[in-house]
Each structure stands twice: as C-alpha cells, then as structure tokens.
Legacy VTK file of the C-alpha trace (Angstrom):
# vtk DataFile Version 3.0
C-alpha trace
ASCII
DATASET POLYDATA
POINTS 340 float
112.739 -255.009 -10.657
112.835 -253.472 -7.250
113.690 -254.601 -3.766
112.276 -253.113 -0.619
112.993 -253.266 3.087
110.371 -253.190 5.826
111.635 -252.579 9.258
110.562 -254.128 12.347
109.722 -251.031 14.378
110.175 -250.852 18.175
109.498 -248.071 20.547
112.827 -248.064 22.063
116.079 -249.010 20.305
118.603 -251.175 22.378
121.638 -253.364 22.124
119.474 -256.270 21.190
118.398 -254.313 18.156
121.826 -254.281 16.595
121.360 -257.166 14.382
118.520 -255.682 12.959
119.696 -252.210 12.532
123.116 -253.845 10.947
120.878 -255.588 8.282
118.916 -252.234 7.566
122.357 -250.593 6.979
123.517 -253.426 4.703
120.292 -253.308 2.593
120.370 -249.351 2.438
123.952 -249.879 1.060
122.624 -252.413 -1.566
120.080 -249.473 -2.580
117.092 -251.241 -0.877
114.338 -248.604 -0.352
112.640 -248.331 3.123
108.998 -248.683 2.509
108.180 -247.960 6.112
108.703 -244.835 8.067
112.060 -243.397 9.333
113.152 -245.092 12.489
112.143 -242.931 15.467
112.553 -243.413 19.258
109.419 -243.050 21.567
109.396 -243.486 25.216
105.454 -243.152 25.189
104.033 -246.531 24.449
100.860 -245.177 22.663
102.984 -242.989 20.245
105.398 -245.923 19.783
102.301 -248.056 18.836
100.768 -245.553 16.366
104.077 -244.874 14.720
104.479 -248.523 14.197
101.021 -249.122 12.838
101.360 -246.055 10.375
104.677 -247.518 8.952
102.997 -250.990 8.620
99.904 -249.565 6.813
102.168 -247.312 4.701
104.557 -250.241 3.525
102.177 -252.392 1.302
100.971 -249.366 -0.802
104.648 -248.642 -1.843
104.973 -252.102 -3.628
104.416 -252.874 -7.150
104.256 -256.197 -9.160
107.786 -257.924 -9.274
109.076 -256.152 -6.016
110.760 -258.105 -3.205
109.842 -257.166 0.286
112.265 -258.042 2.898
111.061 -258.414 6.457
112.989 -259.052 9.469
111.325 -261.766 11.568
109.381 -261.409 14.228
107.167 -258.779 12.990
104.706 -259.853 15.619
100.986 -259.306 15.033
101.616 -257.441 11.725
103.610 -260.151 9.907
100.516 -262.124 8.321
98.671 -258.711 7.248
101.837 -257.334 5.768
102.753 -260.555 3.833
99.042 -260.870 2.454
98.953 -257.148 1.376
102.436 -257.682 -0.254
100.985 -260.665 -2.281
97.945 -258.648 -3.382
100.403 -256.072 -4.734
102.162 -258.802 -6.615
105.351 -258.679 -4.644
107.367 -261.634 -3.347
108.205 -261.564 0.584
111.619 -262.465 1.664
112.019 -263.097 5.547
115.169 -262.828 7.543
114.845 -264.662 10.975
116.260 -263.121 14.159
114.247 -265.191 16.650
111.621 -268.034 16.887
108.989 -267.313 19.320
108.180 -271.024 19.791
111.587 -271.741 21.342
112.918 -269.695 23.973
110.096 -267.307 24.718
107.402 -269.845 24.063
105.314 -267.012 22.616
103.835 -269.264 19.984
103.289 -273.000 19.428
105.389 -274.591 16.733
102.138 -275.099 14.762
101.420 -271.395 14.956
104.756 -270.214 14.274
104.947 -272.496 10.958
101.785 -271.367 10.066
102.801 -267.717 10.039
106.132 -268.259 8.344
104.408 -270.120 5.469
103.069 -266.738 4.460
106.577 -265.843 3.224
108.004 -266.810 -0.243
111.455 -267.176 0.901
112.921 -267.584 4.525
116.675 -266.901 5.438
117.306 -269.148 8.420
120.268 -268.831 10.736
121.906 -272.174 9.756
121.341 -275.485 8.306
119.965 -276.865 11.530
117.514 -274.181 11.924
116.622 -274.858 8.135
115.961 -278.459 8.860
113.834 -277.656 11.840
111.670 -275.597 9.671
111.494 -278.099 6.877
110.742 -280.951 9.493
107.990 -279.035 11.068
106.214 -278.355 7.731
107.641 -275.085 6.479
106.548 -274.601 2.760
108.466 -271.557 1.832
111.825 -271.806 0.105
114.744 -271.849 2.404
118.182 -270.623 2.650
120.747 -269.999 5.429
122.622 -266.770 6.665
125.652 -268.718 8.003
126.520 -266.014 10.743
125.160 -262.551 11.443
127.238 -259.698 10.118
128.612 -257.074 12.647
129.070 -253.661 11.564
131.310 -251.330 13.489
133.717 -248.586 12.587
135.837 -249.779 15.378
138.631 -252.262 14.765
140.275 -254.577 17.003
143.628 -253.221 18.391
146.749 -255.038 17.311
148.045 -257.465 19.991
151.471 -258.863 20.899
151.973 -262.660 20.223
149.822 -264.487 22.587
151.527 -266.660 25.103
150.159 -269.201 27.557
148.382 -269.351 29.854
145.464 -268.256 27.770
142.554 -266.055 29.062
138.782 -266.581 28.136
136.351 -263.663 27.684
132.705 -263.898 28.164
130.291 -261.106 27.443
126.624 -261.123 28.200
124.140 -261.398 31.110
126.130 -262.486 34.188
123.402 -263.229 36.913
122.771 -266.513 38.345
119.303 -266.594 37.058
120.431 -266.232 33.204
123.863 -268.065 33.313
124.243 -270.042 36.498
127.157 -272.069 34.819
129.310 -269.160 35.534
129.067 -269.774 39.125
130.258 -273.348 38.786
132.910 -273.128 36.097
135.427 -271.762 38.441
135.773 -275.048 40.050
137.279 -276.433 36.872
139.806 -273.596 36.103
143.329 -273.702 37.449
145.735 -272.162 34.944
143.815 -269.740 32.949
141.407 -266.712 33.604
137.975 -265.717 32.880
137.368 -262.105 31.938
133.690 -261.199 32.251
132.052 -258.331 30.559
128.338 -257.322 31.544
126.073 -256.519 34.309
125.027 -258.412 37.298
127.833 -260.611 38.132
127.932 -261.661 41.900
131.510 -262.752 42.326
131.199 -263.799 45.808
128.812 -266.556 44.799
131.172 -267.999 42.292
133.432 -270.870 42.829
137.006 -270.394 42.137
136.523 -266.506 42.111
140.288 -265.737 42.076
140.221 -266.839 38.390
137.675 -264.192 37.520
138.352 -260.649 36.187
135.105 -258.731 36.445
135.281 -255.952 33.782
131.750 -254.469 34.138
129.734 -253.426 31.106
131.403 -251.906 28.126
129.701 -250.965 24.982
130.320 -253.015 22.005
132.271 -250.782 19.879
134.670 -250.087 22.879
134.910 -253.888 23.537
136.057 -254.475 19.941
138.946 -252.054 20.511
139.863 -253.005 24.148
138.812 -256.585 24.609
141.018 -258.492 27.030
141.084 -262.058 26.471
142.529 -264.648 23.990
139.014 -266.652 23.223
135.399 -265.745 23.313
133.159 -268.122 25.054
129.668 -268.960 23.598
127.841 -270.996 26.551
124.391 -270.751 27.958
122.368 -272.201 30.700
122.798 -273.753 34.186
125.482 -276.499 33.627
129.098 -276.646 32.740
128.877 -280.131 31.418
126.320 -279.287 28.656
124.104 -276.352 27.594
120.783 -276.690 29.290
117.461 -274.873 29.872
115.497 -272.874 27.247
118.625 -270.652 26.359
120.923 -273.732 26.313
118.867 -275.927 24.052
118.250 -273.053 21.725
121.992 -272.938 20.847
121.292 -276.017 18.928
119.328 -273.718 16.204
120.277 -270.242 16.907
123.258 -268.073 15.870
124.005 -265.896 19.032
124.961 -262.637 18.177
127.667 -262.288 20.562
129.674 -264.934 18.348
129.879 -262.339 15.701
131.169 -259.679 18.392
133.809 -261.889 19.658
134.946 -262.613 15.997
135.172 -258.827 15.458
137.179 -258.514 18.481
139.611 -260.990 16.611
138.990 -263.715 19.390
138.759 -267.395 18.298
135.536 -268.977 19.743
135.221 -271.577 22.209
131.565 -272.972 21.716
129.474 -276.160 22.827
129.955 -278.955 20.265
126.220 -279.400 19.780
125.562 -275.685 19.075
124.425 -274.692 15.522
127.272 -272.342 15.016
129.828 -275.151 16.133
129.902 -276.382 12.450
130.830 -272.893 11.193
133.420 -272.445 13.652
134.822 -275.849 12.919
134.640 -275.443 9.080
136.422 -272.092 9.286
139.041 -272.981 11.712
138.182 -270.048 13.912
137.921 -271.703 17.432
137.354 -274.903 19.713
134.315 -276.885 20.025
133.886 -278.624 23.344
131.268 -281.113 24.974
131.914 -279.680 28.121
133.583 -276.685 30.107
135.119 -279.366 32.366
137.545 -280.213 29.577
138.542 -276.850 28.911
141.561 -276.516 31.164
143.295 -279.571 29.502
142.377 -278.356 25.800
143.896 -274.839 26.391
146.940 -276.433 28.065
147.641 -278.702 25.099
147.013 -276.051 22.333
150.146 -274.688 20.927
150.919 -271.083 20.259
151.379 -271.882 16.586
147.745 -273.300 16.480
146.302 -270.511 18.237
148.043 -268.194 15.982
146.571 -269.771 13.021
142.986 -269.661 14.634
143.659 -265.933 15.197
144.611 -265.302 11.628
141.598 -267.087 10.265
139.247 -265.312 12.836
140.590 -261.852 11.404
139.572 -262.815 8.033
136.029 -263.765 9.016
135.785 -260.582 11.234
136.767 -258.559 8.093
133.804 -260.154 6.092
131.447 -259.370 9.040
132.490 -255.744 8.930
131.540 -255.677 5.282
127.945 -257.303 5.598
129.269 -260.094 3.655
126.894 -262.910 4.883
123.658 -260.791 4.521
124.447 -259.715 0.994
125.142 -263.262 -0.102
122.064 -264.520 1.510
119.864 -261.769 -0.117
121.423 -262.371 -3.455
120.742 -266.042 -3.262
117.241 -265.459 -2.222
116.398 -263.096 -5.257
118.068 -265.456 -7.598
115.790 -268.588 -6.487
112.597 -266.583 -6.391
LINES 1 341
340 0 1 2 3 4 5 6 7 8 9 10 11 12 13 14 15 16 17 18 19 20 21 22 23 24 25 26 27 28 29 30 31 32 33 34 35 36 37 38 39 40 41 42 43 44 45 46 47 48 49 50 51 52 53 54 55 56 57 58 59 60 61 62 63 64 65 66 67 68 69 70 71 72 73 74 75 76 77 78 79 80 81 82 83 84 85 86 87 88 89 90 91 92 93 94 95 96 97 98 99 100 101 102 103 104 105 106 107 108 109 110 111 112 113 114 115 116 117 118 119 120 121 122 123 124 125 126 127 128 129 130 131 132 133 134 135 136 137 138 139 140 141 142 143 144 145 146 147 148 149 150 151 152 153 154 155 156 157 158 159 160 161 162 163 164 165 166 167 168 169 170 171 172 173 174 175 176 177 178 179 180 181 182 183 184 185 186 187 188 189 190 191 192 193 194 195 196 197 198 199 200 201 202 203 204 205 206 207 208 209 210 211 212 213 214 215 216 217 218 219 220 221 222 223 224 225 226 227 228 229 230 231 232 233 234 235 236 237 238 239 240 241 242 243 244 245 246 247 248 249 250 251 252 253 254 255 256 257 258 259 260 261 262 263 264 265 266 267 268 269 270 271 272 273 274 275 276 277 278 279 280 281 282 283 284 285 286 287 288 289 290 291 292 293 294 295 296 297 298 299 300 301 302 303 304 305 306 307 308 309 310 311 312 313 314 315 316 317 318 319 320 321 322 323 324 325 326 327 328 329 330 331 332 333 334 335 336 337 338 339
C-alpha cells in the first residue's frame, strides 16, 4: 500500500508557503513519494502556469489502486480534476486544509467550497471548530483535525534568563493600519508592559501610547526564533482591541494562524482571543493566556506570578519540540490512513 504527495504548485515561493513546504518535508521524511514535478520557481507567469499544469496532469498517472493521494488545499481549479482522476485510478484522496476560500477571501460561496471538498475521501481540518463548520455545512467526507501546524526549523530558541516583571509582548505580522488597526489603539491600554513589533508597515506616529512600542522591523522567521525579544506572543486580528473583528478577525474562530506555531517555536507562551479556535489548544496545553479583550491585558499580566509564567514557558518549550519534529502532521496523516 503506497501513499503519495501531490504539491500545490505556485509560481513564486514566499513566507506564506512555509506551512505547505513544511508538510512536504514531513511527508518526504515519512517516505511519501512526490507524484508532481520538483518544486521550481518561475518569475514568468506563463512558464509558472505551464509547469503547474504539467505537474497536475502527471500526478494521477503515477497512482495505482490502493494508493493514498495527499493534497494540500486549496489547489484552485485543479482540485476536482485531480480528485476525480485519482478515484478513477483506484486511489483515495486525503486533503489537508490550509485556507477556506469562502471565509476571508470570499473566493467561493460556502456551497461551492463544500461541493468541491466533497470530492475528497478524508479531510484534515485545522481544529474541532473548523471540523464542525464543515459538518454543519454538508461536508460528506470523513473528517479529522490537525490540532496545530508544525513549524520546521534548524534554529532553536536561545536560552533566556529567568523572566521578571514587567512582561513584554511580541507581535509579528502585517503592521499597517489597513490590516491590523487594533495595533494603533491598544497603546491606550498599556501602562506597565511593552509591545515589541516585528514586520513591515508600522506607522508609529499614528499609534496611541507609542512610547510603549519597540518597532523591530522585519526579521526572517529562523532569525526570529533565535533572537525574539519578548515574553509572550500575541495572536490577534482586526480593527478592535475589544474583540477580533472583520474578515480576518472572525476567521480566527475557525483558523489556525501559522504565527502561533512560530511563537511557540520561539518558546513564547501565547496570548490569544478567547473565542479563537486555537484558544482551546492553548488552554488545554497550558501554554498561554486566553483573553476576551486586550483592554484587560494590563491587569492580567500584572497579576500573573513569575512561577506561573515559568510553568507556561516550560510547557511551551515541550510543544515547540513537537512542532519541530512534525508531530501533529504525522499524527493526523496516520489517523487518516487508519480510518480509510
């Protein structure tokens, strides 16, 4: 019985592709065979399209009855074709979801997305809340959950001395007012701790309480793991400090943000919106703080003891070790194959 990997080709690789390339590496380590073409970067869009098409057309003809084809979703317009061809060859299709087009990007209606996903035999959702959303909207495939995205890197977090109050909070990501307007409001509720910002586009002169911000600029993820300055990693999105709003904020109720895994690899306990899907993972593993509003963060951090923080830090390091080994992808794929 064989298992195969089909890649989601793109013309240019970027930081946003790390979750997919990590999964490819984990499956390679598990002796999965890539039935597409070797990953190649093209700046020419026509060449990129032709190379992608060639890989898609090649993949089904490498399959045999009893094989498992693993697809990373979305695969855009090729998804249904590849699933149908795999089934004609007698193979089963396992899908790992990265993004749902009917949410943030509104690229599909919910009905269109579910219809597309129903061509799979087994779907690995991000978490239990995404799994339930799929079930409630008519998904007929067997469903499992990932839990959290793994995060491969040869870099390790540097040992830190014992942390003392006041704590500092790190935020990495898009920093412009258009993407994360909450960053320009949260300073009004910060008095004793500092916010260390990593990324591009922060307009510090527009931020309230700007004296509490340390703008670190853009740092590559491997370098951030080794050099991160902060005691917590913040997972928040949208325009408001009171709750996560807008398409990006609401998506947190179903999505596993990849930056959460990055924070954990930095050995930073996580501060996350209480209604986010990953809040359950954070709470169950004791690796951070779940909050309703960033307005309450000052009080929470002031009442958190150094002993409590040290225990969070120790648990975070243990989960980070699992992320570095591909534990969660391995487990989810093993369960999928056992259930098919």
